[in-house]
C-alpha positions as CSV (number, residue, x, y, z in Angstrom):
1,M,-188.9,4.6,-35.7
2,A,-191.5,1.5,-36.1
3,D,-194.5,1.8,-33.9
4,V,-195.3,-1.8,-33.2
5,R,-198.0,-2.4,-30.5
6,P,-200.3,-5.1,-29.3
7,F,-203.9,-5.2,-30.2
8,R,-207.2,-6.9,-29.5
9,A,-207.5,-9.6,-32.1
10,L,-210.7,-10.5,-33.8
11,R,-210.5,-14.5,-34.1
12,Y,-212.6,-17.6,-34.9
13,H,-214.6,-19.0,-31.8
14,L,-213.5,-22.6,-32.7
15,E,-216.4,-24.1,-30.7
16,R,-218.8,-22.6,-33.1
17,A,-216.7,-22.2,-36.3
18,G,-215.1,-25.9,-36.3
19,N,-211.5,-27.0,-36.9
20,L,-209.1,-24.1,-37.4
21,S,-207.4,-26.0,-40.2
22,E,-210.6,-25.9,-42.2
23,L,-211.0,-22.1,-41.6
24,I,-207.6,-20.7,-42.6
25,S,-206.6,-20.4,-46.3
26,P,-203.3,-19.2,-48.3
27,P,-203.2,-15.4,-48.9
28,Y,-205.9,-14.0,-51.5
29,D,-203.3,-13.7,-54.4
30,V,-202.3,-17.1,-54.5
31,I,-205.3,-18.9,-54.7
32,G,-206.6,-20.2,-57.9
33,P,-210.3,-21.0,-58.8
34,E,-210.3,-24.6,-58.1
35,E,-208.5,-24.1,-54.7
36,R,-211.0,-21.3,-53.8
37,A,-214.0,-23.6,-54.6
38,R,-212.6,-26.2,-52.2
39,L,-212.0,-23.7,-49.4
40,A,-215.4,-22.4,-49.9
41,S,-217.0,-25.6,-49.3
42,H,-216.8,-24.7,-45.5
43,P,-219.3,-22.1,-44.7
44,Y,-216.8,-20.1,-42.4
45,N,-213.7,-20.6,-44.3
46,V,-211.9,-17.0,-44.3
47,V,-211.8,-17.4,-48.3
48,H,-215.3,-16.1,-48.2
49,L,-214.1,-12.9,-46.8
50,I,-210.9,-12.3,-48.7
51,L,-212.1,-13.6,-52.1
52,P,-215.8,-12.9,-52.0
53,Q,-217.9,-13.7,-55.2
54,G,-221.3,-12.4,-56.5
55,P,-222.6,-9.2,-58.3
56,D,-221.4,-6.9,-55.4
57,P,-218.6,-9.1,-53.9
58,Y,-217.2,-6.3,-51.4
59,E,-220.8,-6.0,-49.9
60,K,-221.1,-9.7,-49.7
61,A,-218.0,-9.9,-47.7
62,R,-219.2,-7.0,-45.3
63,E,-222.6,-8.9,-44.8
64,R,-220.9,-12.2,-44.2
65,L,-218.3,-10.6,-41.7
66,Q,-221.0,-9.0,-39.7
67,S,-223.2,-12.0,-39.7
68,W,-220.2,-14.2,-38.4
69,I,-219.6,-11.6,-35.6
70,S,-223.3,-11.6,-34.7
71,A,-223.4,-15.2,-34.5
72,Q,-220.2,-15.2,-32.5
73,V,-218.5,-17.3,-35.1
74,L,-216.0,-14.4,-34.7
75,V,-215.1,-13.0,-31.3
76,R,-213.0,-10.2,-30.0
77,E,-210.2,-10.7,-27.6
78,A,-210.7,-8.9,-24.1
79,E,-207.2,-7.7,-23.9
80,E,-204.6,-6.4,-26.1
81,A,-201.6,-9.1,-26.9
82,F,-198.9,-9.8,-29.3
83,Y,-199.4,-13.3,-30.9
84,P,-196.3,-15.5,-31.6
85,C,-196.8,-17.8,-34.3
86,E,-194.5,-20.8,-35.0
87,Q,-194.3,-22.4,-38.7
88,R,-192.8,-25.8,-39.3
89,F,-192.4,-27.0,-42.8
90,A,-190.5,-29.3,-45.0
91,L,-187.1,-28.1,-46.7
92,P,-186.1,-29.1,-50.3
93,D,-183.4,-31.3,-48.6
94,G,-186.2,-33.2,-46.5
95,Q,-185.2,-31.5,-43.3
96,V,-187.9,-29.7,-41.1
97,G,-187.6,-25.8,-41.4
98,R,-189.0,-23.6,-38.6
99,R,-189.8,-19.9,-38.8
100,L,-190.8,-17.9,-35.8
101,G,-192.4,-14.6,-35.9
102,F,-195.7,-12.7,-34.3
103,F,-198.6,-10.8,-35.1
104,A,-199.0,-7.2,-34.0
105,R,-200.4,-3.9,-35.2
106,L,-198.2,-1.4,-37.0
107,R,-198.6,2.4,-37.0
108,L,-198.8,2.9,-40.8
109,E,-196.5,5.1,-42.8
110,P,-195.5,5.5,-46.5
111,P,-192.5,3.2,-47.2
112,G,-189.3,5.2,-47.2
113,R,-188.2,5.6,-43.4
114,S,-188.9,3.0,-40.9
115,V,-190.9,0.8,-43.3
116,L,-189.2,0.0,-46.7
117,A,-190.8,-2.1,-49.8
118,H,-188.8,-4.4,-52.1
119,E,-191.3,-4.9,-54.8
120,Q,-193.1,-2.7,-57.4
121,T,-196.9,-2.5,-57.1
122,F,-199.9,-1.9,-59.4
123,S,-203.1,0.0,-59.0
124,G,-205.5,-2.9,-60.0
125,P,-204.7,-5.1,-56.9
126,R,-204.3,-1.9,-54.7
127,Q,-207.8,-0.8,-55.7
128,D,-209.3,-4.3,-55.1
129,R,-208.0,-4.4,-51.6
130,L,-208.9,-0.9,-50.7
131,A,-212.6,-1.8,-51.9
132,L,-212.6,-4.7,-49.5
133,L,-211.1,-2.5,-46.6
134,R,-213.9,-0.1,-47.1
135,A,-216.7,-2.6,-47.1
136,T,-215.4,-4.5,-44.0
137,E,-213.4,-1.9,-41.9
138,T,-211.3,-4.9,-41.0
139,A,-207.7,-5.9,-41.9
140,L,-208.5,-9.6,-43.0
141,E,-204.8,-10.4,-44.0
142,A,-201.5,-9.6,-42.4
143,P,-198.5,-8.1,-44.8
144,F,-195.3,-9.9,-43.7
145,L,-192.5,-7.7,-42.6
146,L,-189.0,-8.3,-41.6
147,Y,-187.0,-6.7,-39.0
148,E,-183.1,-7.4,-38.2
149,D,-182.1,-8.5,-34.7
150,A,-178.6,-10.0,-34.8
151,E,-178.8,-10.7,-31.0
152,H,-182.0,-12.7,-31.4
153,S,-183.5,-10.6,-28.5
154,L,-187.2,-11.5,-29.1
155,E,-186.9,-15.1,-29.9
156,P,-186.9,-16.3,-26.0
157,L,-189.9,-14.1,-25.4
158,L,-191.9,-15.7,-28.4
159,E,-190.7,-19.1,-27.2
160,E,-191.8,-18.9,-23.9
161,A,-195.3,-17.8,-25.0
162,L,-195.5,-20.7,-27.4
163,Q,-195.0,-23.3,-24.5
164,E,-198.8,-23.2,-24.2
165,A,-200.0,-22.6,-27.5
166,C,-203.6,-21.3,-27.8
167,W,-204.3,-22.5,-31.3
168,E,-202.8,-25.0,-33.8
169,A,-203.6,-25.6,-37.4
170,E,-202.2,-27.1,-40.5
171,L,-202.2,-25.9,-44.1
172,G,-200.6,-27.3,-47.1
173,G,-198.3,-29.4,-45.0
174,V,-197.2,-26.6,-42.9
175,Q,-198.0,-26.6,-39.1
176,H,-198.8,-23.5,-37.3
177,R,-199.1,-22.9,-33.6
178,L,-200.3,-19.5,-32.1
179,G,-199.8,-18.3,-28.8
180,R,-200.4,-14.8,-26.7
181,I,-198.2,-12.3,-25.0
182,R,-200.1,-10.2,-22.5
183,D,-197.7,-9.5,-19.9
184,P,-197.0,-5.6,-19.8
185,G,-193.4,-5.9,-19.1
186,T,-192.9,-8.3,-22.1
187,I,-194.9,-6.1,-24.3
188,R,-192.8,-3.1,-23.4
189,R,-189.6,-4.9,-24.2
190,I,-190.9,-6.0,-27.7
191,E,-192.1,-2.5,-28.5
192,A,-188.8,-0.9,-27.3
193,L,-186.8,-3.3,-29.5
194,L,-188.8,-2.5,-32.6
195,R,-188.6,1.1,-32.3
196,S,-185.0,1.0,-33.4
197,C,-185.6,-1.4,-36.3
198,V,-186.2,-0.6,-40.1
199,L,-188.8,-3.1,-41.4
200,I,-189.0,-4.6,-44.8
201,I,-192.3,-5.7,-46.6
202,A,-191.4,-9.3,-47.5
203,D,-194.9,-10.1,-48.7
204,G,-198.2,-8.3,-48.9
205,H,-197.2,-5.0,-50.7
206,H,-200.5,-4.4,-52.3
207,R,-202.3,-5.0,-48.8
208,Y,-199.9,-2.6,-47.1
209,E,-200.5,0.2,-49.5
210,S,-204.2,-0.3,-49.4
211,L,-204.0,0.1,-45.7
212,L,-202.3,3.4,-46.3
213,A,-204.8,4.6,-48.8
214,Y,-207.7,3.5,-46.2
215,R,-205.9,5.4,-43.6
216,E,-205.6,8.6,-45.5
217,E,-209.3,8.4,-46.5
218,Q,-210.3,8.1,-42.8
219,A,-208.1,10.7,-41.3
220,R,-209.8,13.3,-43.6
221,Q,-213.0,12.5,-41.7
222,R,-211.8,11.8,-38.1
223,R,-208.5,13.7,-36.9
224,D,-207.6,11.2,-34.1
225,P,-203.9,9.9,-34.3
226,E,-204.7,7.1,-32.1
227,A,-207.7,5.8,-34.1
228,P,-207.6,2.1,-35.3
229,F,-207.2,2.9,-38.9
230,H,-203.8,4.5,-38.4
231,F,-202.5,1.0,-37.7
232,G,-202.5,-2.2,-39.6
233,L,-202.4,-5.9,-38.9
234,V,-198.9,-7.4,-39.6
235,Y,-196.7,-10.4,-39.0
236,L,-193.1,-9.7,-38.2
237,S,-190.1,-12.1,-38.3
238,N,-186.4,-11.8,-37.7
239,A,-184.5,-11.8,-41.0
240,R,-181.3,-12.7,-39.1
241,A,-183.0,-16.1,-37.8
242,P,-182.6,-19.4,-39.3
243,G,-185.6,-21.0,-41.1
244,F,-185.8,-18.4,-43.8
245,L,-186.6,-19.9,-47.3
246,V,-187.1,-17.5,-50.1
247,L,-187.8,-19.3,-53.5
248,P,-187.8,-17.7,-56.9
249,T,-190.5,-17.1,-59.3
250,H,-189.7,-18.0,-62.8
251,R,-191.1,-16.3,-66.0
252,G,-192.3,-17.2,-69.3
253,L,-192.7,-15.0,-72.2
254,V,-196.0,-15.4,-73.9
255,C,-196.2,-16.3,-77.7
256,T,-196.5,-13.4,-79.9
257,G,-195.7,-14.8,-83.5
258,G,-191.7,-14.8,-82.8
259,R,-191.3,-11.0,-82.9
260,R,-189.8,-11.1,-79.3
261,A,-187.7,-14.2,-79.4
262,N,-184.4,-12.6,-80.5
263,W,-183.0,-12.7,-77.3
264,R,-179.6,-13.9,-78.3
265,E,-178.9,-10.6,-79.8
266,Q,-179.0,-9.0,-76.6
267,V,-176.6,-11.4,-75.0
268,P,-172.9,-11.7,-76.2
269,D,-171.5,-15.0,-76.7
270,P,-169.1,-15.1,-73.8
271,F,-172.1,-14.6,-71.5
272,R,-174.3,-17.2,-73.1
273,K,-173.3,-21.1,-72.4
274,P,-175.5,-24.1,-73.3
275,I,-176.5,-26.1,-70.5
276,A,-177.1,-30.0,-70.7
277,D,-180.2,-30.4,-69.2
278,L,-182.7,-28.9,-66.5
279,A,-181.1,-30.7,-63.5
280,E,-177.6,-29.3,-64.3
281,G,-179.2,-25.6,-65.0
282,L,-180.9,-25.7,-61.5
283,L,-177.8,-26.8,-59.7
284,R,-175.8,-24.0,-61.5
285,L,-178.3,-21.5,-60.1
286,E,-178.2,-22.8,-56.5
287,Q,-174.2,-22.2,-56.8
288,D,-174.5,-19.0,-58.6
289,P,-176.9,-16.2,-57.6
290,E,-175.7,-14.0,-60.2
291,G,-176.7,-16.2,-63.2
292,M,-180.2,-17.0,-64.9
293,L,-181.3,-19.6,-67.3
294,V,-183.0,-18.9,-70.6
295,W,-185.2,-22.1,-71.9
296,E,-186.3,-22.3,-75.5
297,P,-189.3,-24.1,-76.9
298,D,-187.1,-26.7,-78.4
299,G,-185.6,-27.6,-74.9
300,S,-182.4,-25.7,-75.3
301,I,-181.3,-24.3,-72.1
302,F,-178.7,-21.5,-71.7
303,Y,-176.9,-20.0,-68.7
304,V,-176.7,-16.3,-68.9
305,G,-174.2,-14.5,-66.6
306,P,-172.6,-13.2,-64.6
307,I,-175.3,-10.7,-64.4
308,S,-173.1,-7.9,-63.2
309,A,-171.0,-8.1,-66.6
310,L,-174.3,-7.5,-68.5
311,A,-176.0,-4.9,-66.4
312,P,-175.2,-1.2,-67.1
313,A,-172.3,0.3,-65.5
314,D,-174.4,3.1,-64.0
315,W,-176.7,0.8,-62.1
316,P,-175.9,0.7,-58.3
317,E,-175.2,-2.5,-56.5
318,P,-177.0,-4.7,-55.6
319,A,-179.2,-4.0,-58.6
320,R,-176.3,-4.8,-61.0
321,S,-175.7,-8.4,-59.8
322,M,-179.5,-9.3,-59.3
323,P,-180.6,-11.4,-62.3
324,V,-184.4,-10.5,-61.9
325,V,-183.7,-6.8,-62.3
326,W,-181.6,-7.4,-65.4
327,L,-184.2,-9.7,-66.8
328,H,-187.0,-7.0,-66.6
329,E,-185.0,-3.8,-66.9
330,G,-182.3,-5.2,-69.4
331,L,-183.4,-8.1,-71.5
332,L,-187.3,-7.9,-71.6
333,A,-187.0,-4.0,-72.1
334,A,-184.9,-4.5,-74.9
335,L,-187.5,-7.1,-76.5
336,G,-190.1,-4.2,-76.0
337,I,-191.6,-5.4,-72.7
338,R,-191.9,-3.0,-69.8
339,E,-193.8,-3.7,-66.6
340,G,-196.8,-1.2,-65.9
341,N,-197.5,-0.9,-69.7
342,S,-201.0,-1.8,-70.0
343,E,-200.4,-2.8,-73.7
344,Q,-198.0,-5.4,-72.6
345,S,-200.5,-6.7,-70.0
346,G,-200.2,-10.5,-69.8
347,A,-197.0,-10.8,-71.7
348,V,-195.2,-12.3,-68.9
349,R,-196.4,-15.3,-66.9
350,Y,-195.1,-16.5,-63.5
351,Y,-194.3,-20.0,-62.3
352,R,-193.1,-21.5,-59.2
353,D,-192.4,-25.0,-60.6
354,P,-189.9,-25.3,-63.5
355,E,-192.0,-28.3,-64.7
356,A,-195.0,-26.2,-65.3
357,L,-192.8,-23.8,-67.3
358,R,-191.4,-26.8,-69.2
359,H,-195.0,-27.9,-70.1
360,A,-196.1,-24.3,-71.1
361,L,-193.1,-24.1,-73.5
362,R,-193.9,-27.6,-75.0
363,A,-197.5,-26.7,-75.4
364,G,-196.5,-23.7,-77.5
365,E,-197.8,-21.1,-75.1
366,L,-194.6,-19.4,-74.5
367,E,-191.7,-18.2,-76.7
368,L,-189.2,-18.3,-73.9
369,G,-188.7,-19.4,-70.4
370,F,-186.7,-17.7,-67.8
371,L,-185.3,-19.6,-64.7
372,L,-184.0,-17.4,-61.7
373,P,-181.8,-18.3,-58.7
374,P,-183.2,-18.0,-55.2
375,P,-182.9,-14.4,-54.1
376,R,-180.7,-13.5,-51.0
377,I,-182.2,-11.8,-48.0
378,E,-179.0,-9.6,-47.9
379,S,-179.5,-8.5,-51.5
380,I,-183.2,-7.6,-50.9
381,R,-182.2,-5.6,-47.8
382,D,-179.6,-3.6,-49.5
383,L,-181.8,-2.9,-52.7
384,C,-184.4,-1.5,-50.2
385,L,-181.9,0.7,-48.4
386,S,-180.6,1.8,-52.0
387,G,-184.1,3.1,-52.6
388,R,-185.0,0.7,-55.5
389,R,-187.6,-2.0,-55.8
390,L,-187.5,-5.2,-57.5
391,P,-190.0,-6.1,-60.3
392,Q,-193.2,-7.8,-59.4
393,K,-193.2,-11.3,-57.9
394,S,-189.5,-11.3,-57.5
395,T,-189.6,-13.1,-54.2
396,Y,-191.6,-16.1,-52.8
397,F,-191.1,-16.1,-49.0
398,Y,-192.1,-19.8,-48.0
399,P,-194.2,-20.6,-46.1
400,K,-196.8,-17.8,-46.6
401,I,-198.5,-16.3,-43.8
402,P,-202.1,-18.2,-43.7
403,S,-205.2,-15.8,-43.8
404,G,-207.8,-16.3,-41.1
405,L,-205.6,-17.0,-38.0
406,L,-206.4,-13.3,-36.7
407,F,-208.2,-10.3,-37.9
408,Y,-207.9,-6.6,-36.8
409,S,-210.9,-4.1,-36.6
410,L,-210.1,-0.6,-38.4
411,S,-213.1,0.9,-36.7
412,D,-213.4,-0.1,-33.1
413,P,-211.1,0.8,-30.5
């Protein structure tokens, strides 16, 4: 049973802070050094909180947050509310995509019952985000969770609230509109619908697990089941609604003197077919979610698949037919590379853009490239329900949920 509730948001006071488009940022884990520097040129951009710098960056984030609250750059909403959020963005075919969801607070629980996780996590990012939570006592970013509502019961309620949007912002070509739902009857309807839903973490696994760890620490000191730290800020969207764009994250195998490049020995000839060029290969991947491409430094590209014929027979569905699972647990494992092994840290690089992968291959930085098809929502859901998780960075839900639209205090009721 998912316990989803409204909350009193902490938000930017735009008359003091400035244009919301200049205050928000992408999530912390997709911001590179150059982008951070650009965002940080604004004194109140959220990047100062989510990616603090300095000798004691977490304490710096705490000090800055408190100073913004004292100066009323950030203010607390007087009433609890759900916050509908509409995102409009360009699709690959040039059409305009639209995704609808809402911000809420969620009673935290370990993944496994009403909340499911679909990707593996690692201790480093968890500890980093936990340290930031300890310092700021504030949920600064919202994990992105999916619910399934085939009847689309919530969309009319969200649409109605967005007729008079409270805030608007643009980030990276994506338009965002944010509204409020404060009507008690509407709030009860939303809460009741979500109680019957299983939620799947789409993005923000490390942030969710750090919230869980923070809750456990605080609960040992304060035995109050309704204390704010038992909840986390989340963004929720209907997986059955149109507008979902899940992109692949491609892989590159870092050069190690050729010792790991014997991939052809792991793939029998009938399942390895040459491809004329990248355009043909990418078209093949769009049509065949059970295949993948292997790219060699000389430019040779091979289609590998169907993956279900290469995966071990004892693997359950849908893992047997998901290329990213076979790549990591099959091919890369056979080449001696296993996720979570500190000795292999940095052996695999991740690429959104195939052209960036091509450049790294030509520059001699990589021994091999691996191009993956877009994951399917249905496969992700079925994998979660089976109890398995995908390797890290297996999915890229687009667009991302911006940081800085809303915050949630973990200490104040």
